[in-house]
C-alpha positions as a Markdown table, in Angstrom:
| # | Residue | x | y | z |
|---|---|---|---|---|
| 1 | Met | 16.7 | 20.6 | -15.7 |
| 2 | Ala | 19.3 | 18.2 | -14.4 |
| 3 | Glu | 19.9 | 14.7 | -15.7 |
| 4 | Leu | 19.6 | 12.0 | -13.0 |
| 5 | Leu | 21.1 | 8.5 | -13.6 |
| 6 | Leu | 19.6 | 6.3 | -10.9 |
| 7 | Val | 21.5 | 3.0 | -10.5 |
| 8 | Arg | 20.5 | -0.1 | -8.6 |
| 9 | His | 23.4 | -1.6 | -6.7 |
| 10 | Ala | 25.4 | -4.5 | -8.2 |
| 11 | Gln | 24.7 | -8.1 | -7.3 |
| 12 | Ala | 24.8 | -8.7 | -3.6 |
| 13 | Ser | 25.4 | -12.0 | -1.7 |
| 14 | Phe | 21.9 | -13.5 | -1.8 |
| 15 | His | 22.5 | -16.8 | 0.0 |
| 16 | Ala | 25.2 | -15.5 | 2.4 |
| 17 | Ala | 24.6 | -14.7 | 6.0 |
| 18 | Asp | 25.4 | -11.1 | 5.2 |
| 19 | Tyr | 23.5 | -10.1 | 2.1 |
| 20 | Asp | 24.8 | -6.5 | 2.3 |
| 21 | Cys | 28.1 | -7.3 | 0.4 |
| 22 | Leu | 28.7 | -7.5 | -3.3 |
| 23 | Ser | 29.4 | -10.9 | -4.9 |
| 24 | Pro | 32.5 | -11.2 | -7.1 |
| 25 | Leu | 30.2 | -10.8 | -10.1 |
| 26 | Gly | 28.7 | -7.7 | -8.5 |
| 27 | Glu | 32.1 | -6.1 | -8.1 |
| 28 | Gln | 32.7 | -6.8 | -11.9 |
| 29 | Gln | 29.3 | -5.4 | -12.8 |
| 30 | Ser | 30.1 | -2.1 | -11.1 |
| 31 | Arg | 33.5 | -1.8 | -12.7 |
| 32 | Trp | 32.0 | -2.4 | -16.1 |
| 33 | Leu | 29.5 | 0.4 | -15.4 |
| 34 | Gly | 32.3 | 2.7 | -14.6 |
| 35 | Glu | 34.1 | 1.8 | -17.8 |
| 36 | His | 30.8 | 2.4 | -19.7 |
| 37 | Phe | 30.7 | 5.9 | -18.3 |
| 38 | Ala | 34.4 | 6.5 | -19.1 |
| 39 | Ala | 34.1 | 5.2 | -22.7 |
| 40 | Arg | 31.2 | 7.7 | -23.3 |
| 41 | Gly | 32.7 | 10.6 | -21.5 |
| 42 | Ile | 29.9 | 10.7 | -18.9 |
| 43 | Thr | 30.9 | 12.7 | -15.8 |
| 44 | Phe | 28.9 | 13.8 | -12.8 |
| 45 | Asp | 28.9 | 16.9 | -10.7 |
| 46 | Ala | 26.9 | 15.3 | -7.8 |
| 47 | Val | 26.8 | 11.8 | -6.4 |
| 48 | Val | 24.2 | 10.4 | -4.0 |
| 49 | Thr | 24.0 | 6.9 | -2.5 |
| 50 | Gly | 22.0 | 5.1 | 0.1 |
| 51 | Thr | 23.8 | 4.2 | 3.3 |
| 52 | Leu | 24.1 | 0.4 | 2.8 |
| 53 | Arg | 27.5 | -1.3 | 2.2 |
| 54 | Arg | 26.4 | -2.7 | -1.2 |
| 55 | His | 25.7 | 0.9 | -2.3 |
| 56 | Gln | 29.2 | 2.1 | -1.2 |
| 57 | Gln | 30.8 | -1.0 | -2.8 |
| 58 | Thr | 29.0 | -0.3 | -6.1 |
| 59 | Leu | 30.2 | 3.2 | -6.1 |
| 60 | Glu | 33.8 | 2.1 | -5.5 |
| 61 | Gly | 33.5 | -0.3 | -8.5 |
| 62 | Ile | 32.2 | 2.6 | -10.6 |
| 63 | Arg | 35.1 | 4.8 | -9.4 |
| 64 | His | 37.6 | 2.0 | -10.3 |
| 65 | Gly | 36.2 | 1.8 | -13.8 |
| 66 | Leu | 35.7 | 5.5 | -14.4 |
| 67 | Ala | 38.7 | 6.9 | -12.5 |
| 68 | Pro | 38.4 | 8.2 | -8.9 |
| 69 | Glu | 39.0 | 11.8 | -9.6 |
| 70 | Gln | 36.0 | 12.0 | -11.9 |
| 71 | Leu | 33.5 | 11.6 | -9.2 |
| 72 | Pro | 32.8 | 14.1 | -6.4 |
| 73 | Pro | 32.3 | 12.9 | -2.8 |
| 74 | Ala | 29.0 | 11.1 | -2.3 |
| 75 | Leu | 26.1 | 12.5 | -0.3 |
| 76 | Pro | 24.4 | 9.8 | 1.9 |
| 77 | Val | 20.6 | 9.7 | 1.5 |
| 78 | Pro | 18.9 | 7.0 | 3.6 |
| 79 | Gly | 15.7 | 7.2 | 1.5 |
| 80 | Leu | 17.5 | 5.1 | -1.1 |
| 81 | Asp | 18.1 | 2.2 | 1.3 |
| 82 | Glu | 16.1 | -1.0 | 0.9 |
| 83 | Tyr | 13.3 | -2.1 | 3.2 |
| 84 | Glu | 14.3 | -4.9 | 5.6 |
| 85 | Phe | 13.1 | -7.6 | 3.3 |
| 86 | Arg | 14.3 | -10.6 | 5.4 |
| 87 | Ala | 12.5 | -9.3 | 8.5 |
| 88 | Leu | 9.4 | -8.7 | 6.5 |
| 89 | Val | 9.4 | -12.1 | 4.9 |
| 90 | Ala | 10.0 | -13.7 | 8.3 |
| 91 | Ala | 7.0 | -11.9 | 9.7 |
| 92 | Phe | 4.8 | -13.0 | 6.8 |
| 93 | Glu | 5.9 | -16.6 | 7.2 |
| 94 | Arg | 5.2 | -16.6 | 10.9 |
| 95 | Asn | 1.7 | -15.3 | 10.2 |
| 96 | Glu | 1.0 | -17.6 | 7.2 |
| 97 | Pro | 3.0 | -20.8 | 8.0 |
| 98 | Glu | 0.6 | -23.0 | 6.0 |
| 99 | His | 0.5 | -20.9 | 2.9 |
| 100 | Pro | 1.5 | -23.1 | 0.0 |
| 101 | Met | 4.1 | -20.6 | -1.3 |
| 102 | Val | 5.6 | -20.5 | 2.2 |
| 103 | Thr | 5.8 | -24.2 | 2.5 |
| 104 | Ala | 7.3 | -24.5 | -1.0 |
| 105 | Arg | 10.0 | -21.9 | -0.2 |
| 106 | Gln | 10.8 | -23.6 | 3.1 |
| 107 | Ala | 11.1 | -27.0 | 1.3 |
| 108 | Asn | 13.8 | -25.4 | -1.0 |
| 109 | Pro | 15.3 | -22.4 | 0.7 |
| 110 | Arg | 17.9 | -21.8 | -2.0 |
| 111 | Asp | 15.3 | -21.4 | -4.7 |
| 112 | Lys | 15.3 | -17.7 | -5.6 |
| 113 | Ser | 12.0 | -17.9 | -7.5 |
| 114 | Ala | 10.2 | -19.4 | -4.5 |
| 115 | Tyr | 11.6 | -16.7 | -2.3 |
| 116 | Tyr | 10.5 | -13.9 | -4.7 |
| 117 | Arg | 7.0 | -15.4 | -4.8 |
| 118 | Val | 6.8 | -15.1 | -1.0 |
| 119 | Leu | 8.3 | -11.7 | -1.1 |
| 120 | Arg | 5.6 | -10.5 | -3.5 |
| 121 | Leu | 2.9 | -11.7 | -1.1 |
| 122 | Thr | 4.8 | -10.1 | 1.8 |
| 123 | Leu | 5.1 | -6.7 | 0.2 |
| 124 | Gln | 1.3 | -6.6 | -0.6 |
| 125 | Ala | 0.5 | -7.6 | 3.0 |
| 126 | Trp | 2.9 | -5.0 | 4.3 |
| 127 | Ala | 1.4 | -2.2 | 2.2 |
| 128 | Asp | -2.2 | -3.3 | 3.3 |
| 129 | Asn | -1.1 | -3.2 | 7.0 |
| 130 | His | -1.8 | -6.9 | 7.3 |
| 131 | Leu | 1.7 | -7.9 | 8.4 |
| 132 | Pro | 2.0 | -8.4 | 12.2 |
| 133 | Gly | 4.7 | -6.7 | 14.0 |
| 134 | Pro | 7.1 | -5.7 | 15.4 |
| 135 | Leu | 8.5 | -4.5 | 12.0 |
| 136 | Pro | 11.5 | -2.4 | 11.2 |
| 137 | Glu | 9.2 | 0.2 | 9.6 |
| 138 | Ser | 5.7 | 0.5 | 8.2 |
| 139 | Trp | 5.0 | 0.8 | 4.5 |
| 140 | Asp | 4.0 | 4.4 | 5.1 |
| 141 | Glu | 7.3 | 5.1 | 6.8 |
| 142 | Phe | 9.2 | 3.5 | 4.0 |
| 143 | Arg | 7.3 | 5.6 | 1.4 |
| 144 | Ala | 7.9 | 8.7 | 3.4 |
| 145 | Arg | 11.7 | 8.3 | 3.4 |
| 146 | Val | 11.7 | 7.5 | -0.3 |
| 147 | Asp | 9.7 | 10.7 | -0.9 |
| 148 | Ala | 12.3 | 12.5 | 1.1 |
| 149 | Ala | 15.1 | 11.1 | -1.1 |
| 150 | Ala | 13.2 | 12.3 | -4.2 |
| 151 | Ala | 13.0 | 15.7 | -2.7 |
| 152 | Ala | 16.7 | 15.7 | -1.9 |
| 153 | Leu | 17.5 | 14.8 | -5.5 |
| 154 | Gln | 15.3 | 17.6 | -6.7 |
| 155 | Ala | 17.0 | 20.1 | -4.4 |
| 156 | Leu | 20.4 | 19.0 | -5.8 |
| 157 | Ser | 19.1 | 19.7 | -9.4 |
| 158 | Ala | 19.3 | 23.4 | -8.8 |
| 159 | Asn | 23.1 | 23.3 | -8.9 |
| 160 | Ser | 23.8 | 20.2 | -10.9 |
| 161 | Thr | 23.9 | 19.2 | -14.5 |
| 162 | Arg | 24.2 | 15.4 | -14.1 |
| 163 | Ile | 23.6 | 13.5 | -10.9 |
| 164 | Leu | 24.5 | 9.9 | -10.1 |
| 165 | Ala | 22.4 | 8.1 | -7.5 |
| 166 | Ile | 22.9 | 4.6 | -6.3 |
| 167 | Gly | 20.2 | 2.8 | -4.3 |
| 168 | Ser | 18.2 | -0.4 | -3.9 |
| 169 | Gly | 15.5 | -1.9 | -6.0 |
| 170 | Gly | 12.5 | -1.4 | -3.7 |
| 171 | Ala | 13.4 | 2.3 | -3.1 |
| 172 | Met | 13.8 | 2.9 | -6.8 |
| 173 | Ala | 10.5 | 1.3 | -7.7 |
| 174 | Thr | 8.7 | 3.2 | -5.0 |
| 175 | Leu | 10.3 | 6.4 | -6.0 |
| 176 | Leu | 9.2 | 5.9 | -9.6 |
| 177 | Gly | 5.8 | 4.6 | -8.5 |
| 178 | Gly | 5.2 | 7.6 | -6.4 |
| 179 | Arg | 6.1 | 10.0 | -9.2 |
| 180 | Leu | 3.7 | 8.2 | -11.6 |
| 181 | Gly | 0.9 | 7.4 | -9.2 |
| 182 | Leu | 1.2 | 3.7 | -9.5 |
| 183 | Ser | -0.6 | 1.2 | -7.4 |
| 184 | Val | 1.2 | -1.0 | -4.9 |
| 185 | Pro | 1.0 | -4.2 | -7.1 |
| 186 | His | 2.5 | -2.2 | -9.9 |
| 187 | Ile | 5.3 | -0.9 | -7.6 |
| 188 | Val | 6.0 | -4.5 | -6.5 |
| 189 | Asp | 6.2 | -5.6 | -10.1 |
| 190 | Leu | 8.7 | -2.9 | -10.9 |
| 191 | Asn | 10.7 | -3.8 | -7.8 |
| 192 | Leu | 11.1 | -7.4 | -8.7 |
| 193 | Gln | 12.3 | -6.8 | -12.3 |
| 194 | Ile | 15.1 | -4.2 | -11.6 |
| 195 | Arg | 18.4 | -5.5 | -12.8 |
| 196 | Asn | 21.7 | -5.1 | -10.9 |
| 197 | Thr | 23.6 | -2.0 | -11.9 |
| 198 | Ser | 20.8 | -1.0 | -14.2 |
| 199 | Leu | 20.5 | 2.7 | -15.3 |
| 200 | Ser | 17.3 | 4.6 | -15.1 |
| 201 | Gln | 17.4 | 8.1 | -16.6 |
| 202 | Phe | 15.3 | 11.1 | -15.3 |
| 203 | Phe | 15.2 | 14.8 | -16.0 |
| 204 | Ile | 14.4 | 16.7 | -12.8 |
| 205 | Asn | 14.0 | 20.1 | -11.2 |
| 206 | Arg | 12.3 | 21.3 | -8.1 |
| 207 | Glu | 8.8 | 20.9 | -9.8 |
| 208 | Lys | 9.3 | 17.9 | -12.1 |
| 209 | Phe | 10.6 | 14.4 | -12.0 |
| 210 | Leu | 10.4 | 13.1 | -15.6 |
| 211 | Leu | 11.3 | 9.5 | -16.6 |
| 212 | Ala | 13.3 | 9.1 | -19.8 |
| 213 | Thr | 14.6 | 5.4 | -19.6 |
| 214 | Trp | 14.2 | 2.6 | -17.1 |
| 215 | Asn | 16.2 | -0.4 | -16.1 |
| 216 | Ala | 18.8 | -0.4 | -18.9 |
| 217 | Val | 22.0 | -2.4 | -18.8 |
| 218 | Pro | 24.0 | -1.2 | -21.8 |
| 219 | His | 27.3 | -2.3 | -20.1 |
| 220 | Leu | 26.0 | -5.9 | -19.7 |
| 221 | Asp | 23.7 | -6.3 | -22.7 |
| 222 | Ile | 26.6 | -7.2 | -25.1 |
| 223 | Ala | 28.1 | -10.4 | -26.5 |
| 224 | Gly | 29.8 | -12.4 | -23.8 |
| 225 | Arg | 28.2 | -10.8 | -20.8 |
| 226 | Glu | 24.6 | -12.2 | -21.1 |
| 227 | Ser | 25.0 | -14.3 | -18.0 |
| 228 | Ser | 26.1 | -11.3 | -16.0 |
| 229 | Ile | 22.6 | -9.8 | -16.0 |
| 230 | Thr | 21.2 | -10.5 | -12.5 |
| 231 | Tyr | 18.3 | -9.4 | -10.3 |
| 232 | Gly | 19.5 | -9.9 | -6.7 |
């Protein structure tokens, strides 16, 4: 079986007009992760990323910390991309303008906790087909592309010993939830607690997708870096 290390992208630019760009802290998180791999002699014979800029920038930070020649060229897999959360939240708020969590978020738009409370409601409505369109994709379409990403990783396992994959939190939670048969509320719970540049370890082949560890940040969970553990 091949070892898969599935990494959530580093911190993006939550309040910026363009979310899909790492913050300065996110750039540092990804370099630290590369240095963590280097210090432990961890190398990869296959690399997979989603197609978003924050995935590519996270990989570049890892390359910087690890040494560029130690990573093969990355294979793009769109199934590791995030759902369009801003479009989905906007659709929910148009449909539920008087919901108390919506009005609370709109009263303080820079409050991340308020935003995530609305996002939780949004994702459940999306999965229940209660979110009015037009939407970038349906929940079923999102799950199908995540399943395709899982199949692509399993296919790579036939000729790989250790695979690095970089994606987004929603895709990661849905991938794990699909393999474990979790309900939508449990998938949403997983999604909202995945830390930036966290490592999740699996052992996979064409038939199995086995979880070993989930959401670990050994490169951040050390003295002096506590404030560098982020979720967005």
